[in-house]
C-alpha positions in Angstrom: 110.9 -78.6 109.0 108.7 -75.5 108.2 105.6 -77.2 106.8 104.1 -73.9 105.6 107.2 -73.2 103.4 107.1 -76.5 101.5 106.5 -76.7 97.8 104.1 -79.2 96.2 107.0 -81.7 95.4 108.4 -81.3 98.9 105.0 -82.1 100.5 104.5 -85.0 98.1 107.9 -86.5 99.1 107.3 -85.8 102.8 103.9 -87.7 102.7 105.4 -90.7 100.8 108.3 -90.9 103.3 105.8 -90.5 106.2 107.7 -87.5 107.6 104.2 -86.1 108.4 100.7 -87.1 107.7 98.1 -85.4 105.5 96.0 -84.8 108.7 99.0 -83.2 110.5 99.6 -81.0 107.5 95.9 -79.9 107.3 95.7 -79.2 111.0 98.9 -77.2 110.9 97.5 -74.9 108.2 94.1 -74.7 109.7 95.6 -73.6 113.1 97.8 -71.1 111.4 94.9 -69.6 109.5 92.9 -69.2 112.7 95.8 -67.5 114.3 97.3 -65.3 111.6 94.5 -64.5 109.1 93.0 -62.1 111.7 95.6 -59.6 110.5 95.5 -60.4 106.7 91.8 -61.3 106.1 92.5 -63.6 103.1 89.8 -66.1 103.8 86.1 -65.7 103.7 85.3 -69.2 104.8 87.3 -72.0 106.4 86.2 -75.6 105.5 87.8 -77.3 108.5 85.5 -80.4 108.6 85.8 -81.3 104.9 89.5 -80.5 104.8 90.2 -82.9 107.6 88.0 -85.5 105.9 89.9 -85.2 102.7 93.2 -85.4 104.5 92.1 -88.6 106.4 91.3 -90.2 103.0 94.8 -89.5 101.8 96.3 -91.0 104.9 94.3 -94.2 104.4 95.6 -94.3 100.8 99.2 -94.0 102.1 98.6 -96.6 104.7 97.4 -99.0 102.0 100.5 -98.2 99.9 98.2 -97.0 97.0 99.4 -94.7 94.2 99.7 -91.2 95.5 99.1 -88.4 92.9 101.4 -85.4 93.3 98.6 -83.1 94.6 97.2 -85.6 97.0 97.1 -84.2 100.5 98.5 -80.7 99.4 96.4 -77.9 101.1 95.0 -75.2 98.8 92.6 -72.3 98.9 90.0 -71.4 96.3 88.8 -67.9 95.2 85.2 -67.5 96.3 83.9 -67.2 92.7 84.7 -70.8 91.9 82.1 -73.3 93.0 83.0 -76.0 95.6 80.0 -78.2 96.4 78.6 -77.6 99.9 80.6 -74.4 100.6 79.3 -70.9 100.3 80.0 -69.1 97.0 79.4 -65.4 97.8 81.6 -63.7 95.1 82.3 -61.4 98.0 78.8 -59.9 97.4 75.7 -59.3 99.6 73.8 -60.5 96.5 75.0 -64.1 97.1 75.9 -64.0 100.8 74.0 -67.2 101.6 74.4 -69.1 98.3 75.6 -72.7 98.7 77.3 -74.2 95.7 75.3 -77.2 94.4 78.2 -78.7 92.5 81.9 -78.6 92.0 83.5 -76.5 89.3 85.4 -78.8 86.8 88.8 -77.6 88.0 87.7 -78.3 91.6 86.5 -81.8 90.6 89.8 -82.6 89.0 91.7 -81.5 92.0 89.5 -83.5 94.4 90.0 -86.6 92.2 93.8 -86.1 92.7 93.3 -85.9 96.5 93.7 -82.2 97.1 92.8 -80.8 100.5 90.6 -77.6 100.2 91.2 -75.3 103.3 88.5 -72.7 102.4 87.4 -69.9 100.1 89.3 -66.7 99.7 88.3 -63.0 99.5 88.0 -61.0 96.3 86.7 -57.8 94.8 82.9 -58.2 94.5 82.1 -60.4 91.5 85.9 -60.1 90.6 85.4 -56.4 89.7 88.4 -54.5 91.1 92.2 -54.3 91.4 92.7 -54.1 95.1 90.2 -56.4 97.0 88.9 -53.2 98.6 85.6 -53.8 96.8 84.7 -56.9 98.7 81.3 -56.5 100.5 82.7 -58.0 103.7 86.3 -56.7 104.4 89.5 -55.6 102.8 92.4 -58.2 102.5 95.8 -56.8 103.4 99.1 -57.4 101.7 101.3 -59.8 103.8 104.4 -57.8 102.7 103.0 -54.6 104.2 99.6 -54.6 106.0 99.1 -50.9 105.0 99.0 -51.9 101.4 96.6 -53.8 99.1 97.3 -57.3 97.9 95.9 -56.5 94.4 92.8 -57.8 92.9 90.5 -59.2 92.2 92.2 -62.4 93.4 93.8 -60.6 96.3 92.7 -63.1 98.9 94.1 -66.0 97.0 97.5 -64.3 96.4 97.7 -63.1 100.0 97.0 -66.6 101.3 99.9 -68.1 99.3 102.2 -65.2 100.2 101.4 -65.5 103.9 101.9 -69.3 103.8 98.3 -69.9 104.8 98.0 -72.6 102.1 100.5 -74.2 99.6 98.7 -72.9 96.5 95.4 -71.3 95.5 93.1 -70.9 92.5 92.1 -67.5 91.2 90.3 -66.1 88.2 91.8 -63.6 85.7 89.6 -61.3 83.6 92.0 -58.4 83.0 94.9 -59.3 85.3 93.2 -60.5 88.4 95.7 -63.4 89.0 98.9 -61.7 87.7 98.6 -58.3 89.3 98.0 -59.6 92.9 100.7 -62.2 92.4 103.1 -59.3 91.4 102.0 -57.2 94.5 102.4 -60.2 96.9 105.6 -61.7 95.4 104.2 -65.0 94.2 103.7 -66.7 90.9 100.4 -66.3 89.1 99.4 -67.9 85.7 96.5 -66.8 83.4 96.2 -69.8 81.1 95.4 -69.5 77.4 91.7 -68.9 76.9 90.1 -72.3 76.7 93.0 -74.2 78.3 91.0 -74.5 81.6 87.3 -75.1 81.8 85.2 -72.2 83.1 82.4 -74.5 84.2 81.7 -73.6 87.8 83.2 -70.2 87.6 80.6 -67.5 88.2 80.6 -65.5 84.9 81.9 -62.0 84.9 83.1 -61.4 81.3 82.8 -64.6 79.5 85.2 -64.0 76.6 87.9 -62.8 79.0 87.6 -65.0 82.2 90.1 -67.7 82.9 90.8 -69.8 86.0 94.5 -70.3 87.0 96.9 -71.1 89.8 98.7 -68.8 92.3 101.8 -70.6 93.7 105.1 -70.1 95.4 107.2 -71.3 92.5 106.9 -71.7 88.7 107.3 -75.5 89.1 104.2 -75.6 91.4 102.2 -73.4 88.9 103.1 -75.9 86.2 101.9 -78.9 88.3 98.6 -77.3 89.1 98.0 -76.0 85.6 98.5 -79.5 84.1 96.2 -80.9 86.7 93.2 -78.6 85.8 93.7 -78.0 82.1 92.0 -79.9 79.3 88.8 -80.3 77.3 85.5 -80.3 79.3 82.2 -81.3 77.6 80.5 -78.8 79.9 82.5 -75.9 78.5 82.3 -75.6 74.8 85.2 -73.0 74.7 87.6 -75.5 76.3 90.1 -77.6 74.3 92.5 -80.4 75.0 96.0 -79.3 75.9 99.2 -81.2 75.4 100.9 -81.6 78.8 103.6 -83.6 80.4 102.7 -86.5 82.8 102.1 -85.5 86.4 104.3 -88.5 87.5 106.7 -87.3 90.1 109.5 -89.2 88.4 108.9 -87.5 85.0 112.2 -86.3 83.5 112.4 -82.5 83.4 113.1 -81.2 79.9 114.7 -77.8 80.2 114.4 -75.6 77.2 117.9 -74.7 75.8 118.2 -71.1 77.0 120.4 -70.1 74.2 117.7 -70.8 71.6 115.1 -68.4 73.2 114.2 -65.1 71.6 112.5 -62.7 74.0 110.6 -59.6 72.7 110.5 -56.5 74.9 107.8 -54.1 73.7 108.8 -50.4 73.8 105.1 -49.4 74.5 105.2 -51.1 77.9 107.9 -48.8 79.4 105.8 -45.7 79.6 106.1 -42.3 81.1 104.8 -42.3 84.7 105.9 -45.8 85.4 107.6 -46.4 88.8 111.3 -46.0 88.2 112.2 -48.9 90.6 109.8 -51.2 88.9 111.3 -50.4 85.5 114.9 -50.9 86.8 114.1 -54.2 88.4 112.4 -55.5 85.2 115.3 -54.4 83.1 117.7 -56.1 85.4 115.8 -59.4 85.2 115.8 -59.2 81.4 119.5 -58.3 81.4 120.3 -61.2 83.7 118.7 -63.7 81.2 120.5 -62.0 78.3 123.8 -62.8 80.1 122.7 -66.4 80.2 122.4 -66.5 76.4 118.9 -65.5 75.7 118.4 -63.2 72.7 116.6 -60.0 73.6 114.9 -57.9 70.9 112.9 -54.7 71.1 109.6 -55.1 69.5 106.6 -52.9 68.9 102.9 -53.6 69.8 101.5 -50.4 68.3 97.9 -50.7 69.4 98.8 -51.3 73.0 97.7 -47.7 74.0 94.1 -48.6 73.0 94.0 -51.9 74.9 92.8 -50.5 78.2 90.0 -48.4 76.6 88.9 -51.4 74.6 88.9 -53.7 77.6 86.8 -51.2 79.7 84.1 -51.3 77.0 84.1 -55.0 76.3 84.4 -56.2 79.9 81.5 -54.1 81.4 79.3 -54.9 78.4 79.7 -58.7 79.1 79.3 -58.1 82.8 76.1 -56.2 82.2 74.7 -59.2 80.3 76.0 -61.8 82.8 74.8 -60.0 85.9 71.2 -59.4 84.5 70.2 -62.7 86.1 70.6 -61.3 89.6 67.2 -59.8 89.9 66.0 -61.0 93.4 63.5 -63.4 91.7 65.5 -66.1 90.0 68.9 -65.4 91.6 70.3 -63.1 94.3 69.2 -61.2 97.3 65.4 -61.3 97.8 64.3 -59.5 101.0 61.7 -57.1 99.5 58.1 -57.5 100.5 56.9 -55.2 97.7 54.6 -56.6 95.2 55.6 -54.1 92.5 58.1 -55.9 90.2 60.2 -52.7 89.5 60.5 -52.2 93.3 61.7 -55.7 93.8 64.4 -55.2 91.1 65.5 -51.9 92.5 65.7 -53.1 96.0 67.4 -56.4 95.2 70.0 -54.9 92.9 70.3 -51.6 94.9 71.1 -53.4 98.2 72.8 -56.5 96.7 75.4 -54.9 94.5 78.2 -52.6 95.6 79.2 -49.3 93.9 81.8 -50.8 91.6 79.5 -53.5 90.3 76.8 -51.0 89.7 79.2 -48.7 87.9 80.3 -51.5 85.5 76.8 -52.6 84.8 75.9 -49.0 83.9 78.9 -48.7 81.7 78.1 -51.9 79.9 74.4 -51.3 79.5 75.2 -47.9 78.0 77.8 -49.3 75.5 75.3 -52.0 74.3 72.3 -49.7 74.1 70.7 -48.6 70.8 72.7 -45.9 69.0 75.9 -46.6 71.0 76.6 -50.3 70.1 78.4 -49.5 66.9 80.2 -46.4 68.3 81.6 -48.2 71.4 81.2 -52.0 71.6 81.7 -52.8 68.0 84.7 -50.5 67.7 86.3 -52.0 70.8 86.0 -55.4 69.2 87.7 -54.2 66.1 90.5 -52.8 68.3 90.7 -56.2 70.0 91.4 -57.7 66.6 94.2 -55.2 65.9 95.8 -56.0 69.3 95.7 -59.7 68.5 97.4 -59.1 65.1 100.1 -57.1 66.9 101.0 -60.1 68.9 100.7 -62.5 66.0 103.3 -60.3 64.1 105.5 -60.1 67.1 105.5 -63.9 67.6 106.8 -64.3 64.0 110.1 -62.8 65.4 110.2 -63.9 69.0 109.2 -66.9 71.2 107.8 -65.0 74.2 107.2 -61.3 75.2 108.5 -59.9 78.5 106.8 -56.9 80.1 106.3 -55.5 83.7 103.2 -57.0 85.3 102.2 -53.7 86.9 103.6 -50.1 86.4 103.9 -49.8 90.1 104.2 -51.9 93.3 101.4 -52.4 95.8 99.7 -49.1 96.7 98.3 -48.2 100.1 94.9 -49.2 101.2 92.4 -46.3 100.4 94.9 -44.6 98.0 93.0 -45.2 94.8 89.5 -46.4 95.9 87.9 -43.0 95.5 89.4 -42.5 92.0 88.2 -45.4 89.7 90.1 -44.2 86.7 93.4 -44.3 88.6 92.5 -47.8 89.8 91.7 -49.0 86.3 95.3 -48.0 85.2 96.5 -51.0 87.4 95.4 -53.2 84.6 97.3 -51.4 81.8 99.9 -54.1 81.3 97.7 -57.1 81.8 94.5 -56.6 79.8 96.1 -57.4 76.4 96.6 -61.0 77.3 92.9 -61.4 78.1 91.8 -59.6 75.0 93.9 -61.9 72.9 93.4 -65.1 74.9 97.2 -65.5 75.3 98.8 -67.3 78.3 100.6 -64.9 80.6 102.5 -65.4 83.9 103.7 -63.1 86.6 107.0 -64.1 88.1 108.5 -62.3 91.2 111.9 -60.9 90.2 112.9 -58.4 92.9 112.0 -56.0 95.7 111.8 -52.2 95.8 113.9 -50.3 98.3 110.9 -50.5 100.7 110.7 -54.3 100.3 107.7 -54.4 98.0 107.7 -57.2 95.4 107.9 -56.6 91.6 106.6 -59.1 89.0 107.8 -59.8 85.5 105.1 -60.7 83.0 105.8 -63.5 80.5 103.4 -63.7 77.6 103.4 -66.7 75.3 101.9 -67.9 72.1 98.4 -69.5 72.2 98.4 -72.7 74.2 102.1 -72.6 74.8 101.4 -72.3 78.5 103.9 -75.0 79.4 106.6 -73.2 77.4 106.3 -70.0 79.5 106.2 -72.1 82.6 109.4 -73.8 81.6 111.0 -70.4 81.0 109.9 -69.2 84.4 111.4 -72.4 85.9 114.6 -71.7 84.0 114.8 -68.2 85.5 114.3 -69.7 89.0 117.0 -72.3 88.2 119.6 -69.9 87.0 118.8 -67.2 89.5 
């Protein structure tokens, strides 16, 4: 039995049948991380002591024949921008290199209550700003499918850890595609939930109206299990709401959606000039396959799609500029200056603590929010955001879900785009709309290019119909 290849349900059944213990499972993953992550660099910190403690508690529960939640004993990794009490939370930045989390994020607390075993914290682009994990202040994570290529970003460490079987599943955060794009590049499943479906309490803020925490998993079924464990109303996050979800009981009867009743919209604006031809072919083959199973496929139009990336790259840095203002070397952040001049303290702290991409986005955002430019840039971008939202509302009057590519190209080589920020920003061209509109979106692996690089299909659903797109993804896995 290959323990690292098991899904959540398989681990759950194995623990109940005592085919292996939670401690044996945790030790297996910890040993594999120490041995293999030297090549991938997916983890920033390993929490061996606490992971083994958590695993021992699960074995005690099993020995006493107590109820075993489906996630109990299942090893996971957490993106190092989500707080886990007692572990470092660096955001892959020198600014927070020694910061210890004083409390658990709500999603982490929920997983701990279910008996999850946290193996460690994963690498990311600094403060989640990037599409390749090359912007980490510490090291670049490599794609397990090809060590010469990036794993995507900003949740590249989380996606790489799952793809390399260095954990069963992971948590990431998604501001403009940061779960879905690395999931596509690494050949795993990544879900960005509806805005408000999962509490953001304990997530270090990047762009508050766009950020969402979500799972990265090996299968759509695993993604649904994790999502339903972490979603729901949280009094500590006023933007969160209660979400209807099926029970997490292992014996819950699966209710497959009748495939013949589904209407899928394929927006013509997402198959653009310059898109990788293999990616386009693989996505169209996946859509054609479902059509043969009885799904109704209809071409739709989302006319304001071409403005989505521009609107995103005004709104996102504007919110980042406001959120990162707290890191001044006095209240928060790097504070090594001996200067008594306040301006020098600010300049030294932020100059040494932030990397080039973070500085670039702070400057963009500050400019867009400044007097004389607010109406011309930020306000106009918000108006475009409303138009994009209306496009989807109109589309969903005709179809149940929308299918698009997750990325216009497969994983690119390390160093290929890092010197050209505008080229890097195009990585988000198909994913940012879901963040601007707050819609749930999932990346599902549907094929490989001729060179063996994974390609992801993006499924976008109606607000708070996260479980519907997860069921559809499960249907694809089932029929395929």
